[in-house]
C-alpha positions in Angstrom: 30.8 58.4 18.9 29.3 60.0 15.8 26.9 62.3 15.8 26.6 63.4 11.7 23.0 62.4 11.1 21.7 65.4 13.0 20.9 68.5 11.0 20.7 71.0 14.0 23.3 71.4 16.7 23.3 69.2 19.6 21.9 70.6 22.4 24.4 71.7 25.2 24.0 69.1 28.2 22.7 66.0 26.4 24.2 62.8 27.1 25.0 60.9 24.0 23.8 57.3 24.3 25.7 54.5 22.0 23.3 51.4 22.7 19.6 50.7 23.6 20.9 49.9 27.3 22.3 53.1 27.8 18.9 54.7 26.4 17.2 52.4 28.2 19.7 53.7 31.8 19.0 57.3 31.2 15.1 56.6 30.8 15.1 55.1 33.9 16.7 58.0 35.7 13.9 60.1 33.9 10.6 58.4 33.6 9.2 61.3 32.5 10.7 61.7 28.7 9.6 60.9 25.2 11.6 59.7 22.4 11.2 62.2 19.4 12.2 61.7 16.1 14.1 65.3 15.4 16.9 66.8 13.3 17.8 63.3 11.6 18.1 61.9 14.5 16.6 60.9 18.2 16.1 63.0 20.9 15.0 62.2 24.5 12.9 65.5 25.9 11.7 65.6 29.6 8.1 67.2 30.3 9.6 71.1 29.3 10.7 70.2 26.5 14.4 70.1 27.3 16.6 67.4 25.5 17.9 64.9 28.1 19.4 62.6 25.7 20.5 62.0 22.2 20.7 59.0 19.9 24.3 58.6 18.5 24.4 57.6 14.9 25.3 53.8 16.0 21.8 53.6 17.9 19.9 55.2 15.2 19.5 52.6 12.8 18.2 49.9 15.6 15.8 53.4 16.7 14.4 53.8 12.6 13.7 49.8 12.1 12.0 49.9 15.7 9.9 53.1 14.6 9.2 51.6 11.2 7.6 48.7 13.1 5.3 51.0 15.4 4.1 52.7 12.3 3.6 50.1 10.3 1.5 48.2 13.3 -0.5 51.7 14.0 -0.9 51.7 9.9 -2.3 47.9 9.5 -4.6 48.3 12.6 -6.4 51.3 11.2 -7.0 49.4 7.7 -8.1 46.8 10.1 -10.7 49.4 11.0 -9.3 49.3 14.7 -8.5 52.9 14.5 -8.6 53.7 17.7 -6.4 56.2 19.5 -4.1 53.0 21.0 -0.8 53.8 21.6 2.1 51.5 20.4 5.3 51.4 22.1 8.8 50.9 20.5 9.3 47.4 20.5 12.3 46.0 22.5 15.9 45.3 21.2 16.4 41.6 19.9 
Protein backbone atom coordinates (compact mmCIF):
# COMPACT_ATOMS: atom_id res chain seq x y z
CA UNK A 1 0.00 0.00 0.00
CA UNK A 2 1.31 3.38 -1.01
CA UNK A 3 0.75 6.74 0.67
CA UNK A 4 2.91 8.92 -1.59
CA UNK A 5 0.16 11.47 -2.35
CA UNK A 6 0.21 12.89 1.17
CA UNK A 7 2.19 16.07 1.70
CA UNK A 8 2.13 15.88 5.50
CA UNK A 9 2.83 13.04 7.93
CA UNK A 10 0.05 10.48 8.29
CA UNK A 11 -1.65 10.78 11.68
CA UNK A 12 -0.67 7.97 14.00
CA UNK A 13 -3.44 5.46 14.64
CA UNK A 14 -5.36 6.22 11.45
CA UNK A 15 -6.56 3.17 9.55
CA UNK A 16 -5.43 3.01 5.91
CA UNK A 17 -8.19 1.96 3.51
CA UNK A 18 -7.43 0.73 0.00
CA UNK A 19 -10.92 0.14 -1.40
CA UNK A 20 -14.27 1.90 -1.41
CA UNK A 21 -15.77 -1.05 0.50
CA UNK A 22 -13.14 -0.69 3.25
CA UNK A 23 -13.91 3.03 3.43
CA UNK A 24 -17.64 2.31 3.61
CA UNK A 25 -17.04 -0.20 6.42
CA UNK A 26 -15.10 2.37 8.47
CA UNK A 27 -17.95 4.85 7.94
CA UNK A 28 -20.48 2.24 9.11
CA UNK A 29 -18.37 1.71 12.23
CA UNK A 30 -17.94 5.49 12.71
CA UNK A 31 -21.12 7.13 11.38
CA UNK A 32 -20.28 10.58 12.75
CA UNK A 33 -17.41 11.11 10.31
CA UNK A 34 -16.77 13.32 7.30
CA UNK A 35 -14.38 12.73 4.39
CA UNK A 36 -11.96 15.61 3.79
CA UNK A 37 -9.73 16.28 0.78
CA UNK A 38 -6.55 17.12 2.68
CA UNK A 39 -2.77 17.04 2.30
CA UNK A 40 -2.96 15.52 -1.19
CA UNK A 41 -5.26 12.65 -0.23
CA UNK A 42 -8.44 11.95 1.72
CA UNK A 43 -8.93 11.75 5.47
CA UNK A 44 -12.01 10.53 7.30
CA UNK A 45 -12.38 12.56 10.50
CA UNK A 46 -14.72 12.32 13.45
CA UNK A 47 -16.58 15.24 15.04
CA UNK A 48 -13.56 16.24 17.13
CA UNK A 49 -11.30 16.35 14.06
CA UNK A 50 -9.47 13.13 14.87
CA UNK A 51 -8.43 11.25 11.74
CA UNK A 52 -10.11 7.85 11.79
CA UNK A 53 -8.93 6.62 8.38
CA UNK A 54 -7.00 7.74 5.33
CA UNK A 55 -7.30 6.66 1.72
CA UNK A 56 -4.36 4.81 0.22
CA UNK A 57 -3.04 6.06 -3.13
CA UNK A 58 -4.91 3.24 -4.86
CA UNK A 59 -8.29 4.62 -3.69
CA UNK A 60 -7.58 8.33 -4.24
CA UNK A 61 -8.23 8.43 -8.03
CA UNK A 62 -11.72 6.99 -7.47
CA UNK A 63 -12.40 9.58 -4.76
CA UNK A 64 -10.93 12.34 -6.96
CA UNK A 65 -13.44 11.43 -9.67
CA UNK A 66 -16.36 11.26 -7.24
CA UNK A 67 -15.50 14.65 -5.73
CA UNK A 68 -15.11 16.17 -9.22
CA UNK A 69 -18.57 14.86 -10.15
CA UNK A 70 -20.12 16.40 -7.03
CA UNK A 71 -18.37 19.72 -7.64
CA UNK A 72 -19.53 19.75 -11.28
CA UNK A 73 -23.10 19.02 -10.19
CA UNK A 74 -22.97 21.81 -7.62
CA UNK A 75 -21.60 24.26 -10.22
CA UNK A 76 -24.28 23.22 -12.71
CA UNK A 77 -27.00 23.66 -10.10
CA UNK A 78 -25.66 27.10 -9.19
CA UNK A 79 -25.54 28.17 -12.85
CA UNK A 80 -29.10 26.96 -13.34
CA UNK A 81 -30.23 29.36 -10.63
CA UNK A 82 -30.87 26.70 -8.03
CA UNK A 83 -28.21 28.04 -5.73
CA UNK A 84 -29.82 26.77 -2.54
CA UNK A 85 -27.67 25.15 0.08
CA UNK A 86 -28.35 21.68 -1.22
CA UNK A 87 -25.79 19.15 -0.14
CA UNK A 88 -24.54 16.61 -2.62
CA UNK A 89 -22.91 13.43 -1.48
CA UNK A 90 -20.15 11.47 -3.14
CA UNK A 91 -21.78 9.13 -5.65
CA UNK A 92 -21.38 5.38 -5.14
CA UNK A 93 -18.63 3.58 -7.00
CA UNK A 94 -19.52 1.92 -10.28
